[in-house]
N, C-alpha and C positions, 0 to 999 in steps of 0.2 A: 101675516107678515111674509114678505118675499125673502127667501133664503138663497144665498149663493153657496153651493157646496163645492169645495175643492178637495180632491183626493190626492194625497201624496203617495206615490207608488214607486217601488223599486224598478230600476232599469238595469240593463247589463253594465252600464258605466256609472251608475249613481242613482239619483232620484229625480223624479219629474212630478209635475202636478197636472191633473186632468180636471177640466171644468166644461160641462156641457158639450162634450165631444172634442174639445180642444186639448191637445197634448202639448205641453211645454217642451222646451229643450231640456237637456240633461244637466243636472247640478251635482256637484261632488258631495254634497251633504244634505241630509234631511232638513236641517235648519235653513239652508239656502233655498231649497225648493219651497219651503213654507213661506219664507220671506217673499219670494217671487210671486207666490199665489196671493199673498196679501197685497202686494203692489198691483197685481192684475185686477184685484177686486176694487181697489181704490179708483181705478180708471172708470169703472162702471158704477160708481157710488150712487148716481142719480136713480138707478133702477133697483138697487139692492139695499135692503135694510139690515140684514143679518148675515154675518160671515161664518160659515161652518167649515172647519178644517177636519178632515178625516185621514186616518192612516190605515194601511193594510197590515193585518196581523199575519202570523205564520200560516194560518189556515186559509188565507185569502179573503177573510171577512173585512169589511170596512168599519172601523171604530172611530167615533168622534173623539177628538183630542180635547184637552182642556180649552175653555174659551179664551183664545188668544186675542180676540177682538178688543177686549177692554185694555189689555196690556199694550197693544199696539196703538190704541187711541191715546193712551197716556204718553207714549213715546212721541207720537206725532205732535201732540199738543206741547210737549216740552221742547221740541225742536223748532217751533214756530215763534 
């Protein structure tokens, strides 16, 4: 299964997501950066089957967060 890995990383002004070398703009909260990563992944949905969201811990390691894909799928189905 093809996975799309999105890393949520701190910046000097807030949070950003990184995906395959692409660095997003800065967002004022972790939640907004995660939502932007989700929206970015939806645009590439034809190529991607699994959405993986990771966050950086205090030591610099990337840790996978809880699987938000299912929660977001429920929200998008409710909104249609």
